MOPAC internal coordinates of N, CA, C and O (Angstrom, degrees):
PM7 1SCF
backbone

  N    0.0000 0     0.00 0     0.00 0    0    0    0
  C    1.4504 1     0.00 0     0.00 0    1    0    0
  C    1.5274 1   108.09 1     0.00 0    2    1    0
  O    1.2310 1   120.40 1   -47.42 1    3    2    1
  N    1.3003 1   116.85 1   132.58 1    3    2    1
  C    1.4493 1   120.34 1  -179.23 1    5    3    2
  C    1.5282 1   110.32 1   -72.94 1    6    5    3
  O    1.2310 1   120.64 1   -20.33 1    7    6    5
  N    1.3237 1   116.39 1   159.67 1    7    6    5
  C    1.4623 1   121.83 1   178.50 1    9    7    6
  C    1.5222 1   110.41 1   -60.00 1   10    9    7
  O    1.2310 1   120.34 1   139.92 1   11   10    9
  N    1.3078 1   116.95 1   -40.08 1   11   10    9
  C    1.4690 1   121.46 1   178.97 1   13   11   10
  C    1.5297 1   111.20 1   -61.20 1   14   13   11
  O    1.2310 1   120.58 1   135.76 1   15   14   13
  N    1.3069 1   116.50 1   -44.24 1   15   14   13
  C    1.4685 1   120.59 1   179.11 1   17   15   14
  C    1.5260 1   110.29 1   -66.05 1   18   17   15
  O    1.2310 1   120.25 1   139.86 1   19   18   17
  N    1.3326 1   117.12 1   -40.14 1   19   18   17
  C    1.4591 1   120.82 1   177.28 1   21   19   18
  C    1.5288 1   110.79 1   -60.72 1   22   21   19
  O    1.2310 1   120.14 1   133.02 1   23   22   21
  N    1.3337 1   117.34 1   -46.98 1   23   22   21
  C    1.4648 1   121.18 1   179.39 1   25   23   22
  C    1.5259 1   111.30 1   -60.80 1   26   25   23
  O    1.2310 1   120.19 1   139.56 1   27   26   25
  N    1.3109 1   117.24 1   -40.44 1   27   26   25
  C    1.4611 1   121.81 1   178.32 1   29   27   26
  C    1.5305 1   110.69 1   -63.03 1   30   29   27
  O    1.2310 1   120.97 1   135.21 1   31   30   29
  N    1.3241 1   115.76 1   -44.79 1   31   30   29
  C    1.4608 1   121.04 1   178.76 1   33   31   30
  C    1.5181 1   110.83 1   -63.35 1   34   33   31
  O    1.2310 1   120.39 1   138.25 1   35   34   33
  N    1.3196 1   116.85 1   -41.75 1   35   34   33
  C    1.4587 1   121.21 1   179.79 1   37   35   34
  C    1.5333 1   110.36 1   -59.84 1   38   37   35
  O    1.2310 1   120.22 1   135.56 1   39   38   37
  N    1.3148 1   117.18 1   -44.44 1   39   38   37
  C    1.4588 1   120.88 1  -179.37 1   41   39   38
  C    1.5297 1   112.05 1   -64.88 1   42   41   39
  O    1.2310 1   120.61 1   145.94 1   43   42   41
  N    1.3157 1   116.43 1   -34.06 1   43   42   41
  C    1.4558 1   120.39 1  -179.42 1   45   43   42
  C    1.5230 1   110.51 1   -71.51 1   46   45   43
  O    1.2310 1   120.03 1   144.00 1   47   46   45
  N    1.3336 1   117.55 1   -36.00 1   47   46   45
  C    1.4548 1   120.52 1  -174.36 1   49   47   46
  C    1.5235 1   114.48 1   -91.96 1   50   49   47
  O    1.2310 1   119.09 1   166.23 1   51   50   49
  N    1.3229 1   119.35 1   -13.77 1   51   50   49
  C    1.4600 1   119.04 1  -179.28 1   53   51   50
  C    1.5305 1   110.82 1   -77.53 1   54   53   51
  O    1.2310 1   120.99 1   -27.86 1   55   54   53
  N    1.3167 1   115.71 1   152.14 1   55   54   53
  C    1.4600 1   118.93 1  -179.61 1   57   55   54
  C    1.5289 1   110.18 1   -81.77 1   58   57   55
  O    1.2310 1   119.59 1   -15.83 1   59   58   57
  N    1.3210 1   118.38 1   164.17 1   59   58   57
  C    1.4679 1   120.94 1  -176.50 1   61   59   58
  C    1.5252 1   113.61 1   -56.96 1   62   61   59
  O    1.2310 1   120.29 1   143.54 1   63   62   61
  N    1.3114 1   117.04 1   -36.46 1   63   62   61
  C    1.4725 1   120.82 1   179.43 1   65   63   62
  C    1.5372 1   110.03 1   -62.74 1   66   65   63
  O    1.2310 1   120.32 1   137.26 1   67   66   65
  N    1.3253 1   117.00 1   -42.74 1   67   66   65
  C    1.4605 1   120.97 1   178.24 1   69   67   66
  C    1.5243 1   111.10 1   -66.68 1   70   69   67
  O    1.2310 1   120.58 1   141.64 1   71   70   69
  N    1.3132 1   116.50 1   -38.36 1   71   70   69
  C    1.4650 1   120.56 1   178.05 1   73   71   70
  C    1.5208 1   110.11 1   -62.81 1   74   73   71
  O    1.2310 1   120.62 1   134.57 1   75   74   73
  N    1.3358 1   116.41 1   -45.43 1   75   74   73
  C    1.4688 1   120.14 1   178.90 1   77   75   74
  C    1.5268 1   110.23 1   -61.81 1   78   77   75
  O    1.2310 1   120.32 1   136.05 1   79   78   77
  N    1.3291 1   117.00 1   -43.95 1   79   78   77
  C    1.4661 1   120.38 1   179.10 1   81   79   78
  C    1.5277 1   110.42 1   -59.45 1   82   81   79
  O    1.2310 1   120.90 1   132.20 1   83   82   81
  N    1.3205 1   115.89 1   -47.80 1   83   82   81
  C    1.4677 1   120.42 1  -178.72 1   85   83   82
  C    1.5212 1   111.18 1   -59.47 1   86   85   83
  O    1.2310 1   120.47 1   137.38 1   87   86   85
  N    1.3347 1   116.70 1   -42.62 1   87   86   85
  C    1.4587 1   120.53 1  -179.99 1   89   87   86
  C    1.5226 1   111.10 1   -66.95 1   90   89   87
  O    1.2310 1   120.04 1   135.72 1   91   90   89
  N    1.3355 1   117.53 1   -44.28 1   91   90   89
  C    1.4642 1   120.29 1   176.46 1   93   91   90
  C    1.5250 1   110.60 1   -59.54 1   94   93   91
  O    1.2310 1   120.10 1   137.40 1   95   94   93
  N    1.3293 1   117.41 1   -42.60 1   95   94   93
  C    1.4632 1   121.21 1  -179.38 1   97   95   94
  C    1.5272 1   111.08 1   -62.58 1   98   97   95
  O    1.2310 1   120.64 1   135.33 1   99   98   97
  N    1.3051 1   116.39 1   -44.67 1   99   98   97
  C    1.4662 1   121.35 1  -179.58 1  101   99   98
  C    1.5338 1   110.80 1   -61.73 1  102  101   99
  O    1.2310 1   120.48 1   132.38 1  103  102  101
  N    1.3116 1   116.68 1   -47.62 1  103  102  101
  C    1.4609 1   120.85 1  -177.86 1  105  103  102
  C    1.5242 1   110.98 1   -70.02 1  106  105  103
  O    1.2310 1   120.21 1   142.36 1  107  106  105
  N    1.3290 1   117.19 1   -37.64 1  107  106  105
  C    1.4673 1   120.50 1   178.98 1  109  107  106
  C    1.5199 1   110.44 1   -65.37 1  110  109  107
  O    1.2310 1   120.02 1   139.40 1  111  110  109
  N    1.3211 1   117.56 1   -40.60 1  111  110  109
  C    1.4826 1   120.29 1   175.28 1  113  111  110
  C    1.5226 1   110.33 1   -59.88 1  114  113  111
  O    1.2310 1   120.78 1   139.23 1  115  114  113
  N    1.3195 1   116.11 1   -40.77 1  115  114  113
  C    1.4643 1   120.50 1   179.08 1  117  115  114
  C    1.5339 1   110.16 1   -63.45 1  118  117  115
  O    1.2310 1   119.95 1   136.72 1  119  118  117
  N    1.3274 1   117.69 1   -43.28 1  119  118  117
  C    1.4659 1   121.11 1   177.69 1  121  119  118
  C    1.5297 1   111.22 1   -62.83 1  122  121  119
  O    1.2310 1   120.54 1   138.45 1  123  122  121
  N    1.3233 1   116.58 1   -41.55 1  123  122  121
  C    1.4644 1   120.87 1   179.41 1  125  123  122
  C    1.5253 1   110.98 1   -63.21 1  126  125  123
  O    1.2310 1   120.75 1   141.97 1  127  126  125
  N    1.2970 1   116.17 1   -38.03 1  127  126  125
  C    1.4623 1   121.22 1  -179.04 1  129  127  126
  C    1.5311 1   111.77 1   -63.61 1  130  129  127
  O    1.2310 1   120.52 1   145.73 1  131  130  129
  N    1.3327 1   116.61 1   -34.27 1  131  130  129
  C    1.4667 1   119.79 1  -172.58 1  133  131  130
  C    1.5257 1   113.89 1  -104.50 1  134  133  131
  O    1.2310 1   119.50 1  -178.43 1  135  134  133
  N    1.3168 1   118.56 1     1.57 1  135  134  133
  C    1.4601 1   121.03 1  -170.10 1  137  135  134
  C    1.5313 1   114.62 1   -58.01 1  138  137  135
  O    1.2310 1   119.82 1   152.36 1  139  138  137
  N    1.3206 1   117.95 1   -27.64 1  139  138  137
  C    1.4627 1   120.50 1  -178.78 1  141  139  138
  C    1.5269 1   113.62 1  -103.14 1  142  141  139
  O    1.2310 1   120.33 1  -175.58 1  143  142  141
  N    1.3096 1   116.98 1     4.42 1  143  142  141
  C    1.4648 1   120.62 1   179.64 1  145  143  142
  C    1.5317 1   110.13 1   -82.85 1  146  145  143
  O    1.2310 1   120.57 1   -21.61 1  147  146  145
  N    1.3341 1   116.52 1   158.39 1  147  146  145
  C    1.4706 1   119.45 1   176.18 1  149  147  146
  C    1.5263 1   110.72 1   -58.79 1  150  149  147
  O    1.2310 1   120.52 1   -38.14 1  151  150  149
  N    1.3142 1   116.62 1   141.86 1  151  150  149
  C    1.4736 1   122.33 1  -174.17 1  153  151  150
  C    1.5277 1   113.54 1   -62.89 1  154  153  151
  O    1.2310 1   119.78 1   157.40 1  155  154  153
  N    1.3093 1   118.03 1   -22.60 1  155  154  153
  C    1.4655 1   120.66 1   179.88 1  157  155  154
  C    1.5362 1   112.05 1   -87.05 1  158  157  155
  O    1.2310 1   120.04 1   176.89 1  159  158  157
  N    1.3333 1   117.54 1    -3.11 1  159  158  157
  C    1.4565 1   121.89 1   179.47 1  161  159  158
  C    1.5352 1   109.43 1   -64.63 1  162  161  159
  O    1.2310 1   120.49 1   -41.04 1  163  162  161
  N    1.3087 1   116.66 1   138.96 1  163  162  161
  C    1.4672 1   122.20 1  -177.01 1  165  163  162
  C    1.5311 1   112.22 1   -58.51 1  166  165  163
  O    1.2310 1   120.13 1   140.83 1  167  166  165
  N    1.3256 1   117.35 1   -39.17 1  167  166  165
  C    1.4647 1   120.27 1   179.80 1  169  167  166
  C    1.5365 1   111.64 1   -64.70 1  170  169  167
  O    1.2310 1   120.26 1   144.18 1  171  170  169
  N    1.3228 1   117.11 1   -35.82 1  171  170  169
  C    1.4696 1   121.42 1   177.63 1  173  171  170
  C    1.5220 1   109.22 1   -65.88 1  174  173  171
  O    1.2310 1   120.97 1   132.32 1  175  174  173
  N    1.3104 1   115.75 1   -47.68 1  175  174  173
  C    1.4646 1   121.11 1   179.89 1  177  175  174
  C    1.5284 1   110.41 1   -59.44 1  178  177  175
  O    1.2310 1   120.37 1   135.58 1  179  178  177
  N    1.3260 1   116.89 1   -44.42 1  179  178  177
  C    1.4704 1   121.05 1   179.16 1  181  179  178
  C    1.5335 1   111.57 1   -62.82 1  182  181  179
  O    1.2310 1   120.38 1   136.47 1  183  182  181
  N    1.3366 1   116.89 1   -43.53 1  183  182  181
  C    1.4642 1   120.71 1  -179.61 1  185  183  182
  C    1.5302 1   110.67 1   -63.38 1  186  185  183
  O    1.2310 1   120.66 1   134.84 1  187  186  185
  N    1.3191 1   116.34 1   -45.16 1  187  186  185
  C    1.4659 1   120.03 1   178.96 1  189  187  186
  C    1.5253 1   110.98 1   -64.71 1  190  189  187
  O    1.2310 1   120.46 1   140.53 1  191  190  189
  N    1.3109 1   116.72 1   -39.47 1  191  190  189
  C    1.4653 1   120.70 1   179.34 1  193  191  190
  C    1.5255 1   110.96 1   -63.04 1  194  193  191
  O    1.2310 1   120.32 1   134.04 1  195  194  193
  N    1.3333 1   117.00 1   -45.96 1  195  194  193
  C    1.4753 1   119.97 1   179.83 1  197  195  194
  C    1.5170 1   111.28 1   -63.07 1  198  197  195
  O    1.2310 1   120.56 1   139.25 1  199  198  197
  N    1.3351 1   116.54 1   -40.75 1  199  198  197
  C    1.4608 1   120.24 1   179.22 1  201  199  198
  C    1.5291 1   110.74 1   -65.39 1  202  201  199
  O    1.2310 1   120.77 1   137.76 1  203  202  201
  N    1.3155 1   116.13 1   -42.24 1  203  202  201
  C    1.4717 1   120.20 1   177.58 1  205  203  202
  C    1.5252 1   111.15 1   -61.78 1  206  205  203
  O    1.2310 1   120.35 1   137.70 1  207  206  205
  N    1.3211 1   116.93 1   -42.30 1  207  206  205
  C    1.4696 1   120.83 1   178.82 1  209  207  206
  C    1.5246 1   111.15 1   -62.16 1  210  209  207
  O    1.2310 1   120.78 1   138.00 1  211  210  209
  N    1.3267 1   116.11 1   -42.00 1  211  210  209
  C    1.4594 1   120.07 1   178.21 1  213  211  210
  C    1.5299 1   110.16 1   -59.37 1  214  213  211
  O    1.2310 1   120.73 1   129.93 1  215  214  213
  N    1.3188 1   116.21 1   -50.07 1  215  214  213
  C    1.4576 1   120.28 1  -178.37 1  217  215  214
  C    1.5225 1   111.56 1   -68.34 1  218  217  215
  O    1.2310 1   119.70 1   145.10 1  219  218  217
  N    1.2981 1   118.17 1   -34.90 1  219  218  217
  C    1.4627 1   121.67 1   176.64 1  221  219  218
  C    1.5288 1   110.75 1   -64.12 1  222  221  219
  O    1.2310 1   120.88 1   141.59 1  223  222  221
  N    1.3194 1   115.93 1   -38.41 1  223  222  221
  C    1.4599 1   120.91 1   177.26 1  225  223  222
  C    1.5312 1   110.31 1   -65.22 1  226  225  223
  O    1.2310 1   120.86 1   137.93 1  227  226  225
  N    1.3295 1   115.96 1   -42.07 1  227  226  225
  C    1.4699 1   119.71 1   177.42 1  229  227  226
  C    1.5214 1   110.78 1   -62.95 1  230  229  227
  O    1.2310 1   120.46 1   137.82 1  231  230  229
  N    1.3275 1   116.72 1   -42.18 1  231  230  229
  C    1.4711 1   121.08 1   178.01 1  233  231  230
  C    1.5204 1   110.08 1   -59.66 1  234  233  231
  O    1.2310 1   120.62 1   132.79 1  235  234  233
  N    1.2954 1   116.42 1   -47.21 1  235  234  233
  C    1.4613 1   121.29 1  -179.50 1  237  235  234
  C    1.5265 1   111.14 1   -61.62 1  238  237  235
  O    1.2310 1   120.66 1   135.35 1  239  238  237
  N    1.3235 1   116.34 1   -44.65 1  239  238  237
  C    1.4570 1   120.62 1  -179.27 1  241  239  238
  C    1.5306 1   111.09 1   -65.39 1  242  241  239
  O    1.2310 1   120.20 1   138.54 1  243  242  241
  N    1.3155 1   117.22 1   -41.46 1  243  242  241
  C    1.4678 1   120.59 1  -179.27 1  245  243  242
  C    1.5184 1   112.40 1   -72.93 1  246  245  243
  O    1.2310 1   119.98 1   161.02 1  247  246  245
  N    1.3083 1   117.64 1   -18.98 1  247  246  245
  C    1.4639 1   121.76 1   179.96 1  249  247  246
  C    1.5227 1   112.86 1   -84.99 1  250  249  247
  O    1.2310 1   120.75 1   163.01 1  251  250  249
  N    1.3116 1   116.18 1   -16.99 1  251  250  249
  C    1.4657 1   117.85 1  -175.07 1  253  251  250
  C    1.5264 1   111.68 1   -84.02 1  254  253  251
  O    1.2310 1   122.08 1   -34.06 1  255  254  253
  N    1.3043 1   113.62 1   145.94 1  255  254  253
  C    1.4626 1   120.47 1   177.03 1  257  255  254
  C    1.5229 1   108.74 1   -64.88 1  258  257  255
  O    1.2310 1   120.52 1   -39.04 1  259  258  257
  N    1.2931 1   116.62 1   140.96 1  259  258  257
  C    1.4491 1   120.53 1   178.71 1  261  259  258
  C    1.5142 1   113.71 1    96.14 1  262  261  259
  O    1.2310 1   119.88 1   175.96 1  263  262  261
  N    1.3355 1   117.83 1    -4.04 1  263  262  261
  C    1.4510 1   119.68 1   176.07 1  265  263  262
  C    1.5232 1   107.87 1   -64.14 1  266  265  263
  O    1.2310 1   120.00 1   -47.74 1  267  266  265
  N    1.3153 1   117.61 1   132.26 1  267  266  265
  C    1.4518 1   121.99 1  -173.10 1  269  267  266
  C    1.5163 1   116.02 1   -81.48 1  270  269  267
  O    1.2310 1   119.82 1   173.47 1  271  270  269
  N    1.3275 1   117.94 1    -6.53 1  271  270  269
  C    1.4632 1   119.31 1   179.61 1  273  271  270
  C    1.5213 1   111.02 1   -72.51 1  274  273  271
  O    1.2310 1   120.38 1   -27.87 1  275  274  273
  N    1.3293 1   116.87 1   152.13 1  275  274  273
  C    1.4662 1   119.51 1   174.58 1  277  275  274
  C    1.5324 1   110.20 1   -60.88 1  278  277  275
  O    1.2310 1   121.20 1   -31.21 1  279  278  277
  N    1.3162 1   115.31 1   148.79 1  279  278  277
  C    1.4654 1   121.01 1  -174.92 1  281  279  278
  C    1.5326 1   112.63 1   -56.99 1  282  281  279
  O    1.2310 1   119.84 1   139.90 1  283  282  281
  N    1.3248 1   117.92 1   -40.10 1  283  282  281
  C    1.4672 1   121.05 1  -178.91 1  285  283  282
  C    1.5342 1   111.34 1   -63.30 1  286  285  283
  O    1.2310 1   120.69 1   139.59 1  287  286  285
  N    1.3168 1   116.28 1   -40.41 1  287  286  285
  C    1.4698 1   119.91 1   178.99 1  289  287  286
  C    1.5203 1   109.97 1   -68.62 1  290  289  287
  O    1.2310 1   120.65 1   137.55 1  291  290  289
  N    1.3207 1   116.36 1   -42.45 1  291  290  289
  C    1.4669 1   120.02 1   177.44 1  293  291  290
  C    1.5193 1   110.32 1   -58.90 1  294  293  291
  O    1.2310 1   120.05 1   135.33 1  295  294  293
  N    1.3341 1   117.51 1   -44.67 1  295  294  293
  C    1.4644 1   121.29 1  -179.90 1  297  295  294
  C    1.5310 1   110.58 1   -62.63 1  298  297  295
  O    1.2310 1   120.20 1   140.31 1  299  298  297
  N    1.3163 1   117.23 1   -39.69 1  299  298  297
  C    1.4672 1   120.84 1   178.75 1  301  299  298
  C    1.5294 1   111.37 1   -65.01 1  302  301  299
  O    1.2310 1   120.59 1   138.04 1  303  302  301
  N    1.3160 1   116.48 1   -41.96 1  303  302  301
  C    1.4702 1   120.17 1   178.96 1  305  303  302
  C    1.5207 1   110.52 1   -65.27 1  306  305  303
  O    1.2310 1   120.26 1   139.55 1  307  306  305
  N    1.3193 1   117.11 1   -40.45 1  307  306  305
  C    1.4636 1   120.78 1   177.80 1  309  307  306
  C    1.5282 1   109.94 1   -62.53 1  310  309  307
  O    1.2310 1   120.23 1   135.02 1  311  310  309
  N    1.3280 1   117.17 1   -44.98 1  311  310  309
  C    1.4687 1   121.05 1   178.57 1  313  311  310
  C    1.5269 1   111.23 1   -61.52 1  314  313  311
  O    1.2310 1   120.71 1   135.48 1  315  314  313
  N    1.3304 1   116.26 1   -44.52 1  315  314  313
  C    1.4649 1   120.00 1   177.77 1  317  315  314
  C    1.5268 1   111.44 1   -62.26 1  318  317  315
  O    1.2310 1   120.56 1   140.63 1  319  318  317
  N    1.3102 1   116.53 1   -39.37 1  319  318  317
  C    1.4680 1   120.80 1   179.31 1  321  319  318
  C    1.5236 1   110.97 1   -60.88 1  322  321  319
  O    1.2310 1   120.86 1   137.07 1  323  322  321
  N    1.3134 1   115.96 1   -42.93 1  323  322  321
  C    1.4659 1   120.47 1   178.39 1  325  323  322
  C    1.5236 1   109.94 1   -64.71 1  326  325  323
  O    1.2310 1   120.68 1   137.43 1  327  326  325
  N    1.3383 1   116.31 1   -42.57 1  327  326  325
  C    1.4646 1   120.45 1   178.21 1  329  327  326
  C    1.5377 1   111.06 1   -62.40 1  330  329  327
  O    1.2310 1   120.11 1   136.16 1  331  330  329
  N    1.3300 1   117.39 1   -43.84 1  331  330  329
  C    1.4689 1   121.43 1   179.60 1  333  331  330
  C    1.5272 1   109.96 1   -59.13 1  334  333  331
  O    1.2310 1   120.19 1   138.56 1  335  334  333
  N    1.3227 1   117.24 1   -41.44 1  335  334  333
  C    1.4596 1   120.71 1   179.38 1  337  335  334
  C    1.5304 1   110.61 1   -62.67 1  338  337  335
  O    1.2310 1   120.25 1   133.83 1  339  338  337
  N    1.3182 1   117.12 1   -46.17 1  339  338  337
  C    1.4746 1   121.09 1   179.91 1  341  339  338
  C    1.5257 1   111.24 1   -65.83 1  342  341  339
  O    1.2310 1   120.72 1   137.38 1  343  342  341
  N    1.3311 1   116.24 1   -42.62 1  343  342  341
  C    1.4624 1   120.51 1   179.45 1  345  343  342
  C    1.5302 1   110.58 1   -63.80 1  346  345  343
  O    1.2310 1   120.23 1   140.40 1  347  346  345
  N    1.3034 1   117.17 1   -39.60 1  347  346  345
  C    1.4684 1   121.07 1   178.83 1  349  347  346
  C    1.5213 1   110.82 1   -62.91 1  350  349  347
  O    1.2310 1   120.45 1   138.96 1  351  350  349
  N    1.3130 1   116.75 1   -41.04 1  351  350  349
  C    1.4660 1   120.31 1   177.33 1  353  351  350
  C    1.5275 1   110.76 1   -63.31 1  354  353  351
  O    1.2310 1   120.59 1   137.35 1  355  354  353
  N    1.3289 1   116.48 1   -42.65 1  355  354  353
  C    1.4628 1   120.30 1   179.01 1  357  355  354
  C    1.5267 1   111.26 1   -64.00 1  358  357  355
  O    1.2310 1   120.45 1   142.15 1  359  358  357
  N    1.3210 1   116.74 1   -37.85 1  359  358  357
  C    1.4648 1   120.67 1   177.55 1  361  359  358
  C    1.5263 1   109.97 1   -63.09 1  362  361  359
  O    1.2310 1   120.72 1   134.87 1  363  362  361
  N    1.3173 1   116.22 1   -45.13 1  363  362  361
  C    1.4657 1   120.21 1  -179.21 1  365  363  362
  C    1.5298 1   111.90 1   -63.17 1  366  365  363
  O    1.2310 1   120.60 1   149.84 1  367  366  365
  N    1.3207 1   116.45 1   -30.16 1  367  366  365
  C    1.4653 1   119.34 1   176.32 1  369  367  366
  C    1.5219 1   111.18 1   -76.58 1  370  369  367
  O    1.2310 1   120.55 1   171.65 1  371  370  369
  N    1.3385 1   116.55 1    -8.35 1  371  370  369
  C    1.4540 1   120.78 1   175.58 1  373  371  370
  C    1.5102 1   114.93 1    92.07 1  374  373  371
  O    1.2310 1   119.84 1  -173.80 1  375  374  373
  N    1.3254 1   117.90 1     6.20 1  375  374  373
  C    1.4488 1   119.26 1  -174.40 1  377  375  374
  C    1.5085 1   116.16 1   -99.83 1  378  377  375
  O    1.2310 1   119.65 1   171.20 1  379  378  377
  N    1.3151 1   118.27 1    -8.80 1  379  378  377
  C    1.4627 1   120.53 1  -174.48 1  381  379  378
  C    1.5231 1   111.42 1  -130.25 1  382  381  379
  O    1.2310 1   121.60 1   -18.70 1  383  382  381
  N    1.3196 1   114.55 1   161.30 1  383  382  381
  C    1.4586 1   122.40 1   179.30 1  385  383  382
  C    1.5332 1   110.22 1   -88.49 1  386  385  383
  O    1.2310 1   121.22 1   -25.91 1  387  386  385
  N    1.3222 1   115.26 1   154.09 1  387  386  385
  C    1.4603 1   121.66 1   174.96 1  389  387  386
  C    1.5338 1   110.49 1   -79.78 1  390  389  387
  O    1.2310 1   120.30 1   160.12 1  391  390  389
  N    1.3174 1   117.02 1   -19.88 1  391  390  389
  C    1.4712 1   121.33 1  -175.85 1  393  391  390
  C    1.5289 1   114.35 1   -50.50 1  394  393  391
  O    1.2310 1   118.53 1   135.80 1  395  394  393
  N    1.3477 1   120.40 1   -44.20 1  395  394  393
  C    1.4715 1   118.40 1   179.88 1  397  395  394
  C    1.5327 1   113.38 1   -61.17 1  398  397  395
  O    1.2310 1   119.70 1   147.52 1  399  398  397
  N    1.3256 1   118.17 1   -32.48 1  399  398  397
  C    1.4657 1   120.65 1   176.04 1  401  399  398
  C    1.5265 1   110.21 1   -66.40 1  402  401  399
  O    1.2310 1   120.99 1   138.53 1  403  402  401
  N    1.3184 1   115.70 1   -41.47 1  403  402  401
  C    1.4639 1   120.77 1   177.88 1  405  403  402
  C    1.5256 1   109.51 1   -62.62 1  406  405  403
  O    1.2310 1   120.79 1   135.54 1  407  406  405
  N    1.3336 1   116.09 1   -44.46 1  407  406  405
  C    1.4665 1   120.83 1  -178.93 1  409  407  406
  C    1.5330 1   111.76 1   -61.55 1  410  409  407
  O    1.2310 1   120.33 1   134.51 1  411  410  409
  N    1.3121 1   116.98 1   -45.49 1  411  410  409
  C    1.4735 1   119.39 1  -177.97 1  413  411  410
  C    1.5215 1   110.28 1   -67.31 1  414  413  411
  O    1.2310 1   120.06 1   141.29 1  415  414  413
  N    1.3223 1   117.50 1   -38.71 1  415  414  413
  C    1.4679 1   120.16 1   177.42 1  417  415  414
  C    1.5284 1   110.45 1   -63.25 1  418  417  415
  O    1.2310 1   120.34 1   138.46 1  419  418  417
  N    1.3315 1   116.95 1   -41.54 1  419  418  417
  C    1.4643 1   119.99 1   178.68 1  421  419  418
  C    1.5271 1   111.02 1   -62.91 1  422  421  419
  O    1.2310 1   120.53 1   140.06 1  423  422  421
  N    1.3184 1   116.59 1   -39.94 1  423  422  421
  C    1.4559 1   120.63 1   178.75 1  425  423  422
  C    1.5256 1   110.62 1   -62.05 1  426  425  423
  O    1.2310 1   120.63 1   136.96 1  427  426  425
  N    1.3214 1   116.41 1   -43.04 1  427  426  425
  C    1.4659 1   120.52 1   177.47 1  429  427  426
  C    1.5297 1   109.92 1   -63.65 1  430  429  427
  O    1.2310 1   120.47 1   138.60 1  431  430  429
  N    1.3239 1   116.72 1   -41.40 1  431  430  429
  C    1.4646 1   120.30 1   178.88 1  433  431  430
  C    1.5245 1   111.31 1   -61.60 1  434  433  431
  O    1.2310 1   120.28 1   140.76 1  435  434  433
  N    1.3379 1   117.07 1   -39.24 1  435  434  433
  C    1.4610 1   120.02 1   177.36 1  437  435  434
  C    1.5271 1   110.47 1   -60.54 1  438  437  435
  O    1.2310 1   120.78 1   137.78 1  439  438  437
  N    1.3248 1   116.12 1   -42.22 1  439  438  437
  C    1.4594 1   119.82 1   177.61 1  441  439  438
  C    1.5136 1   112.47 1   -65.00 1  442  441  439
  O    1.2310 1   120.59 1   139.10 1  443  442  441
  N    1.3192 1   116.47 1   -40.90 1  443  442  441
  C    1.4555 1   120.18 1   178.83 1  445  443  442
  C    1.5269 1   112.11 1   -67.42 1  446  445  443
  O    1.2310 1   120.21 1   150.63 1  447  446  445
  N    1.3174 1   117.21 1   -29.37 1  447  446  445
  C    1.4555 1   121.19 1  -178.19 1  449  447  446
  C    1.5293 1   111.96 1   -74.19 1  450  449  447
  O    1.2310 1   120.50 1   156.92 1  451  450  449
  N    1.3296 1   116.65 1   -23.08 1  451  450  449
  C    1.4667 1   119.89 1   178.46 1  453  451  450
  C    1.5181 1   108.65 1   -72.82 1  454  453  451
  O    1.2310 1   121.25 1   -44.48 1  455  454  453
  N    1.2828 1   115.21 1   135.52 1  455  454  453
  C    1.4704 1   121.14 1   179.57 1  457  455  454
  C    1.5072 1   109.78 1   -96.77 1  458  457  455
  O    1.2310 1   120.23 1   -49.75 1  459  458  457
  N    1.3241 1   117.17 1   130.25 1  459  458  457
  C    1.4551 1   119.29 1   177.43 1  461  459  458
  C    1.5278 1   111.18 1   -61.72 1  462  461  459
  O    1.2310 1   120.97 1   -35.35 1  463  462  461
  N    1.3218 1   115.75 1   144.65 1  463  462  461
  C    1.4627 1   119.99 1   178.36 1  465  463  462
  C    1.5196 1   110.13 1   -69.67 1  466  465  463
  O    1.2310 1   121.08 1   -34.58 1  467  466  465
  N    1.2890 1   115.54 1   145.42 1  467  466  465
  C    1.4586 1   119.35 1   174.44 1  469  467  466
  C    1.4230 1   111.56 1   111.33 1  470  469  467
  O    1.2310 1   120.10 1   180.00 1  471  470  469

């Protein structure tokens, strides 16, 4: 089996929590890689864009009716999504560090890594 086929199979069989963790890990590594580069660098822009898209997707999902998460968690994710968007804009203007984005992503990853009891 080729590596590509294995990766495709892995994505099909992993649960949504694992998929979210994997995506957060990938994007967080990208942010860590570019954190000290000039803000106008293409890699920085790409990393911030991917992170914003991830959080925007979470905001959209948590805003829709029928989302299975508890309301308090949904509200927290929506608030964080708004903060990530504002922080990303401030970073692009050159006034803020990327570190807080990395920190919040790591915190989310820690939560995703915990397995519910039962």
